[in-house]
VMD Tcl script that draws the C-alpha trace (Angstrom):
set ca {
  {0.00 0.00 0.00}
  {2.82 2.35 0.83}
  {4.31 1.80 -2.62}
  {0.97 2.44 -4.27}
  {0.54 5.67 -2.29}
  {4.02 6.83 -3.19}
  {3.37 6.11 -6.84}
  {0.14 8.03 -6.67}
  {1.85 11.02 -5.08}
  {4.58 11.00 -7.69}
  {2.20 10.75 -10.62}
  {1.90 13.90 -12.78}
  {-1.42 15.73 -12.71}
  {-3.21 15.86 -16.06}
  {-2.56 19.08 -18.06}
  {-5.25 21.74 -17.76}
  {-6.94 22.02 -21.15}
  {-9.56 24.46 -22.39}
  {-11.45 21.55 -23.86}
  {-11.84 19.92 -20.45}
  {-13.97 22.82 -19.21}
  {-17.75 22.36 -19.16}
  {-19.74 24.00 -21.95}
  {-21.23 26.92 -19.99}
  {-17.90 28.29 -18.66}
  {-16.41 27.88 -22.13}
  {-19.24 29.84 -23.76}
  {-18.81 32.55 -21.13}
  {-15.11 32.82 -21.99}
  {-15.92 32.87 -25.71}
  {-18.37 35.71 -25.18}
  {-15.41 38.00 -24.38}
  {-13.43 37.06 -27.48}
  {-13.16 39.13 -30.62}
  {-14.37 37.62 -33.88}
  {-10.78 36.82 -34.95}
  {-10.22 34.78 -31.79}
  {-13.47 32.90 -32.29}
  {-12.35 31.99 -35.78}
  {-8.99 30.80 -34.40}
  {-10.73 28.67 -31.75}
  {-12.86 27.04 -34.42}
  {-9.68 25.61 -35.98}
  {-8.43 23.93 -32.78}
  {-10.77 20.97 -32.46}
  {-14.23 19.73 -33.34}
  {-15.63 20.66 -29.93}
  {-14.23 24.20 -29.97}
  {-15.43 24.57 -33.53}
  {-18.96 23.72 -32.46}
  {-18.84 26.09 -29.50}
  {-17.31 28.99 -31.44}
  {-20.20 28.67 -33.94}
  {-22.75 29.03 -31.13}
  {-25.06 31.59 -32.75}
  {-25.70 33.96 -29.76}
  {-21.92 34.62 -29.61}
  {-22.11 36.36 -33.00}
  {-24.94 38.70 -32.07}
  {-22.51 41.11 -30.37}
  {-20.14 41.14 -33.34}
  {-22.95 41.77 -35.82}
  {-24.06 44.76 -33.80}
  {-20.55 46.05 -33.05}
  {-19.06 45.86 -36.53}
  {-22.05 45.95 -38.91}
  {-24.69 47.75 -36.79}
  {-27.17 44.98 -37.59}
  {-30.34 45.01 -35.49}
  {-32.73 42.33 -34.26}
  {-35.28 43.61 -36.77}
  {-32.88 43.15 -39.70}
  {-32.06 39.64 -38.52}
  {-35.77 38.79 -38.38}
  {-36.41 40.29 -41.83}
  {-33.55 38.34 -43.41}
  {-34.46 35.18 -41.49}
  {-30.81 34.25 -40.99}
  {-28.62 33.31 -38.04}
  {-26.24 35.85 -36.50}
  {-23.20 33.95 -37.69}
  {-24.58 33.77 -41.24}
  {-25.23 37.51 -41.22}
  {-21.73 38.22 -39.94}
  {-20.10 36.02 -42.59}
  {-22.28 37.36 -45.39}
  {-21.49 40.97 -44.51}
  {-17.81 40.22 -43.98}
  {-17.52 38.74 -47.48}
  {-18.83 42.04 -48.89}
  {-17.34 44.60 -46.50}
  {-14.61 42.76 -44.59}
  {-11.78 45.08 -45.66}
  {-13.65 47.94 -43.98}
  {-14.38 46.24 -40.68}
  {-12.35 48.83 -38.70}
  {-14.20 51.76 -40.30}
  {-17.69 50.60 -41.23}
  {-19.52 51.01 -37.91}
  {-18.10 54.51 -37.34}
  {-18.97 55.76 -40.81}
  {-22.34 53.99 -41.01}
  {-23.38 55.53 -37.70}
  {-22.30 58.97 -38.91}
  {-24.30 58.60 -42.13}
  {-27.35 57.25 -40.24}
  {-27.21 60.10 -37.71}
  {-26.88 62.67 -40.49}
  {-29.77 61.26 -42.51}
  {-32.00 61.10 -39.43}
  {-31.18 64.69 -38.46}
  {-31.58 66.13 -41.96}
  {-34.75 64.14 -42.53}
  {-36.37 66.12 -39.73}
  {-34.90 69.55 -40.52}
  {-34.12 69.81 -44.25}
  {-35.44 66.69 -46.00}
  {-34.84 67.99 -49.52}
  {-31.11 67.55 -48.92}
  {-31.66 63.82 -48.34}
  {-32.94 63.56 -51.90}
  {-29.55 64.69 -53.25}
  {-27.69 61.70 -51.74}
  {-26.61 58.96 -54.13}
  {-26.83 55.22 -53.52}
  {-23.78 53.16 -52.63}
  {-21.24 51.93 -55.18}
  {-19.79 48.45 -55.64}
  {-16.22 47.33 -55.01}
  {-15.51 46.95 -58.71}
  {-16.36 50.64 -59.28}
  {-13.91 51.73 -56.60}
  {-11.27 49.39 -58.02}
  {-11.83 50.94 -61.45}
  {-11.28 54.44 -60.03}
  {-7.99 53.34 -58.44}
  {-6.89 51.96 -61.81}
  {-7.94 55.19 -63.52}
  {-5.99 57.54 -61.22}
  {-3.10 55.18 -60.51}
  {-3.36 55.63 -56.72}
  {-4.82 53.60 -53.88}
  {-7.80 55.13 -52.06}
  {-7.80 54.94 -48.26}
  {-10.11 52.28 -46.87}
  {-12.20 54.72 -44.80}
  {-12.85 56.81 -47.91}
  {-13.82 53.72 -49.93}
  {-16.01 52.55 -47.06}
  {-18.01 55.78 -47.08}
  {-18.83 55.23 -50.75}
  {-20.10 51.75 -49.95}
  {-22.75 53.56 -47.88}
  {-23.43 56.66 -50.01}
  {-21.81 57.75 -53.26}
  {-21.64 61.40 -52.25}
  {-24.38 63.63 -53.63}
  {-25.61 65.17 -56.84}
  {-24.12 68.54 -57.81}
  {-26.91 70.64 -56.35}
  {-27.43 73.58 -54.01}
  {-27.41 73.45 -51.05}
  {-24.38 71.24 -50.55}
  {-24.19 68.58 -47.88}
  {-20.87 69.87 -46.53}
  {-22.15 73.25 -45.50}
  {-22.92 76.76 -46.73}
  {-21.80 80.29 -45.97}
  {-23.42 83.53 -47.06}
  {-22.46 87.19 -46.89}
  {-24.03 90.10 -48.71}
  {-21.83 89.61 -51.79}
  {-20.43 86.13 -51.28}
  {-22.01 82.68 -51.21}
  {-20.46 79.24 -50.78}
  {-22.13 75.82 -50.59}
  {-20.00 72.66 -50.79}
  {-21.21 69.41 -52.32}
  {-19.75 66.05 -51.27}
  {-18.50 64.70 -54.59}
  {-19.46 61.29 -55.95}
  {-16.56 58.97 -56.76}
  {-16.59 59.53 -60.54}
  {-16.60 63.34 -60.24}
  {-13.85 63.18 -57.64}
  {-11.75 60.94 -59.91}
  {-12.32 63.35 -62.80}
  {-10.83 66.13 -60.68}
  {-7.77 64.12 -59.58}
  {-4.71 66.33 -59.93}
  {-1.16 65.58 -60.94}
  {-0.02 69.16 -61.58}
  {2.71 70.87 -59.60}
  {1.58 71.96 -56.17}
  {-1.36 69.56 -56.05}
  {0.18 66.33 -57.21}
  {-1.78 63.21 -56.26}
  {-4.58 65.23 -54.67}
  {-8.21 64.15 -54.93}
  {-11.08 66.64 -54.48}
  {-13.63 65.67 -51.82}
  {-15.96 68.67 -52.11}
  {-16.82 71.30 -54.66}
  {-18.63 74.65 -54.58}
  {-20.40 75.50 -57.83}
  {-20.30 79.25 -57.06}
  {-16.67 79.73 -56.04}
  {-14.89 76.69 -57.49}
  {-13.61 75.95 -53.99}
  {-12.69 72.36 -53.10}
  {-11.33 70.45 -50.16}
  {-8.64 68.02 -51.27}
  {-7.22 64.80 -49.85}
  {-3.56 63.98 -50.39}
  {-3.25 60.37 -51.57}
  {0.52 60.36 -51.07}
  {3.05 62.19 -48.90}
  {4.39 64.61 -51.50}
  {5.06 68.36 -51.69}
  {5.08 68.71 -47.91}
  {1.70 67.06 -47.30}
  {0.97 64.08 -45.08}
  {-0.71 61.08 -46.66}
  {-4.53 61.32 -46.45}
  {-4.39 64.87 -45.08}
  {-7.40 67.01 -46.07}
  {-7.03 70.69 -46.86}
  {-8.16 73.83 -48.67}
  {-5.70 75.27 -51.13}
  {-4.84 78.87 -50.15}
  {-5.88 81.21 -52.94}
  {-3.34 83.53 -54.52}
  {-4.83 86.99 -53.88}
  {-2.90 88.97 -56.44}
  {-2.65 88.28 -60.19}
  {0.89 89.61 -60.37}
  {1.90 87.37 -57.47}
  {0.18 84.45 -59.19}
  {2.20 84.99 -62.36}
  {5.50 85.26 -60.46}
  {4.90 82.42 -58.04}
  {6.29 78.96 -58.45}
  {3.20 76.83 -59.30}
  {4.30 74.13 -56.84}
  {4.36 76.60 -53.91}
  {0.92 75.85 -52.47}
  {-0.05 76.92 -48.94}
  {-2.81 74.92 -47.28}
  {-5.46 75.32 -44.57}
  {-5.73 71.88 -42.94}
  {-9.25 70.56 -42.25}
  {-8.58 66.91 -41.33}
  {-5.90 64.27 -40.76}
  {-7.96 61.45 -42.29}
  {-11.28 60.98 -44.06}
  {-12.95 59.36 -41.02}
  {-11.90 62.15 -38.69}
  {-12.89 64.84 -41.20}
  {-16.32 63.41 -42.00}
  {-17.38 62.25 -38.52}
  {-16.33 65.51 -36.83}
  {-18.38 67.45 -39.39}
  {-21.42 65.22 -38.85}
  {-21.04 65.58 -35.07}
  {-21.17 69.37 -35.39}
  {-24.29 69.12 -37.54}
  {-26.34 66.63 -35.49}
  {-25.49 68.23 -32.12}
  {-26.71 71.61 -33.35}
  {-23.19 73.06 -33.53}
  {-23.93 74.18 -37.09}
  {-27.31 75.90 -37.47}
  {-29.88 74.99 -40.12}
  {-30.90 78.21 -41.88}
  {-33.27 78.24 -44.87}
  {-32.88 74.46 -45.34}
  {-29.09 74.70 -45.41}
  {-26.30 73.73 -43.02}
  {-24.38 76.88 -42.15}
  {-20.88 76.32 -40.85}
  {-20.90 78.82 -38.01}
  {-19.40 77.67 -34.74}
  {-21.08 78.89 -31.55}
  {-19.25 78.98 -28.25}
  {-21.90 78.37 -25.59}
  {-20.11 80.78 -23.28}
  {-20.28 83.55 -25.87}
  {-23.55 85.05 -24.64}
  {-24.24 88.34 -22.87}
  {-27.53 89.50 -21.34}
  {-28.30 93.13 -20.57}
  {-31.70 93.56 -18.94}
  {-34.21 91.84 -21.22}
  {-31.89 91.59 -24.25}
  {-29.52 88.70 -24.94}
  {-26.75 88.80 -27.55}
  {-24.99 85.63 -28.76}
  {-22.35 85.19 -31.45}
  {-21.15 82.41 -33.75}
  {-18.16 82.65 -36.09}
  {-16.64 81.04 -39.15}
  {-13.35 81.18 -41.06}
  {-13.52 81.64 -44.84}
  {-10.50 79.98 -46.48}
  {-11.48 81.09 -49.97}
  {-11.04 84.76 -48.97}
  {-7.93 84.24 -46.83}
  {-4.22 83.87 -47.55}
  {-1.03 83.09 -45.69}
  {1.17 85.18 -48.03}
  {0.39 87.98 -47.52}
  {-1.18 87.30 -44.08}
  {-4.88 87.99 -44.52}
  {-7.39 85.96 -42.48}
  {-11.05 86.48 -43.24}
  {-13.77 85.70 -40.70}
  {-17.51 86.05 -40.72}
  {-19.70 86.27 -37.64}
  {-23.41 85.85 -37.09}
  {-25.06 87.78 -34.27}
  {-28.39 86.96 -32.66}
  {-30.14 89.67 -30.65}
  {-33.21 88.55 -28.72}
  {-35.62 90.25 -26.32}
  {-37.15 88.06 -23.62}
  {-40.76 87.11 -24.26}
  {-41.47 88.04 -20.63}
  {-40.34 91.65 -21.13}
  {-42.93 94.38 -20.69}
  {-44.33 95.93 -23.91}
  {-42.95 99.34 -22.92}
  {-39.42 97.83 -23.18}
  {-39.78 97.79 -26.99}
  {-36.69 99.52 -28.37}
  {-34.75 100.33 -31.52}
  {-31.06 99.87 -32.23}
  {-29.31 103.14 -33.05}
  {-25.59 102.39 -33.31}
  {-22.81 99.90 -32.69}
  {-19.38 100.12 -31.11}
  {-16.61 97.58 -31.71}
  {-13.25 97.07 -30.04}
  {-11.18 94.75 -32.27}
  {-7.92 93.24 -30.99}
  {-5.50 91.12 -33.03}
  {-2.96 88.56 -31.77}
  {-0.29 91.27 -31.44}
  {-2.49 93.23 -29.05}
  {-3.13 95.96 -31.61}
  {-6.55 97.55 -31.09}
  {-8.95 99.09 -33.58}
  {-12.16 100.84 -32.55}
  {-15.14 101.14 -34.87}
  {-18.37 103.03 -34.30}
  {-21.25 103.62 -36.66}
  {-25.02 103.87 -37.12}
  {-27.18 100.72 -37.11}
  {-26.00 97.28 -38.16}
  {-25.53 96.25 -41.82}
  {-27.52 99.34 -42.80}
  {-30.52 98.46 -40.62}
  {-32.02 99.81 -37.40}
  {-33.97 96.83 -36.05}
  {-36.78 97.16 -33.52}
  {-36.95 94.66 -30.67}
  {-40.18 93.83 -28.90}
  {-40.93 91.06 -26.36}
  {-40.06 87.66 -27.88}
  {-38.60 89.08 -31.08}
  {-35.27 87.91 -32.51}
  {-33.05 89.81 -34.92}
  {-30.06 88.13 -36.63}
  {-27.49 89.46 -39.03}
  {-24.14 88.48 -40.55}
  {-21.02 90.58 -40.95}
  {-17.29 90.04 -41.37}
  {-13.83 91.17 -40.37}
  {-10.22 90.45 -41.33}
  {-7.01 90.10 -39.34}
  {-3.36 90.27 -40.38}
  {-2.70 87.81 -37.56}
  {-3.96 84.23 -37.30}
  {-6.33 85.09 -34.47}
  {-8.10 87.97 -32.78}
  {-11.21 88.89 -30.89}
  {-14.01 91.43 -30.89}
  {-16.30 92.87 -28.24}
  {-18.43 95.96 -27.89}
  {-21.98 97.20 -27.39}
  {-25.12 98.33 -29.17}
  {-26.90 101.55 -28.28}
  {-30.72 101.41 -28.15}
  {-33.50 103.86 -27.33}
  {-36.96 103.00 -26.00}
  {-39.78 103.64 -28.47}
  {-42.17 104.80 -25.74}
  {-39.56 107.03 -24.08}
  {-37.25 108.15 -26.86}
  {-34.98 110.09 -24.56}
  {-34.09 106.89 -22.68}
  {-30.93 105.51 -24.22}
  {-29.03 102.43 -23.02}
  {-26.19 100.13 -24.09}
  {-26.42 96.37 -24.63}
  {-23.19 94.38 -24.25}
  {-21.79 92.27 -27.07}
  {-19.79 89.36 -25.58}
  {-16.15 88.95 -26.47}
  {-15.79 86.39 -29.25}
  {-12.57 84.88 -30.54}
  {-11.70 83.98 -34.12}
  {-8.85 81.57 -34.86}
  {-7.48 80.51 -38.21}
  {-7.28 76.71 -38.67}
  {-3.91 74.99 -38.82}
  {-2.10 75.79 -42.03}
  {1.03 74.62 -43.82}
  {3.35 76.96 -45.65}
  {4.90 75.55 -48.78}
  {8.59 74.72 -48.48}
  {9.00 75.35 -52.20}
  {10.58 78.71 -53.12}
  {7.71 81.09 -53.75}
  {9.06 83.07 -56.69}
  {10.75 81.78 -59.80}
  {14.15 83.24 -60.42}
  {14.38 84.90 -63.84}
  {16.61 83.13 -66.32}
  {19.86 84.90 -67.13}
  {20.25 86.02 -70.72}
  {22.94 84.10 -72.55}
}
mol new
graphics top color blue
foreach p $ca { graphics top sphere $p radius 0.5 }
foreach p [lrange $ca 0 end-1] q [lrange $ca 1 end] { graphics top cylinder $p $q radius 0.2 }
display resetview
């Protein structure tokens, strides 16, 4: 007996194996695995293959990566694992981007459907992989997967007004950017000096303005960087300048970041909907001032098409909302007489402006009434701020004059890149 006991004590314990676990603990472990790990487990043994194909395990992956719902599963009358495989065969190369971009498109469509439905009608249906492959062959460059993925959801929009990517309007200037479909974008692909291997993403019918994406790291750009080309303000400068010396205002580091950040601003109300258009004014929630019964708030926007780095000229537009509380007494009805501005640039240089009315008007405010207007300013520095006040008089007591504060609002130029190419061609020496 002693020998038998000793032998038993010296015997090696059996190796702990995943397969020796009961089914329920194994399924619990599998529920934390990513789809790649489930696929790997299915190749280990027959038992793990059966467990990794347990249909409820694939419900989470269908929802996480493909945004598939219970309703869609019921309509298609397929298992979760079948739906995952079917979608992966079609969209597998985009699995890291699809959910993010699909959610952005869905959020945008839902929001616009409630507030400016006619814009929804301008969206084009998705394209197939073969069409994207044909475009790559046509331009001789690979398209980033997130950009391709977006076209598998919507092929941009028709060339219409208003554009999906936002509008801007001043008294003598209007811009509205369309999101280009893949064929139009490919037709605008550039190989000329200064914009080599750049693909247009947007286009404004009125100004010719586009946002471009760099498909390669050339001429000082990062691969997949998105930007506005700085205009050349002076014809003489344009003729003297080296055509490859292109300054850029940067609007995104990648397509996903560029598109989803824009959609976020739209659907959270960061960009207002005005006359069935998305206006790209940014409102700082702290930029509000209330004087008595009158509240003034400001939103701002940078206009790249009217700005330049050389010479430094940064153009901003601002939209001001003046509102009288609906609870104000009727005798508080008043009329705006004049405005005063104190404008400060990044160097601390101050300019003061005073004049009658606003944009040639002398609005009357009564309880509950709102008056809005748009104006603009320029800086020789990349940032600056404005503040000031309006002077009103009461309509019932015309000798009663009072000032209403305008909150300080800041304007900042987006990141820009200055071309490293010499700006002016040297004249050839006569032989």
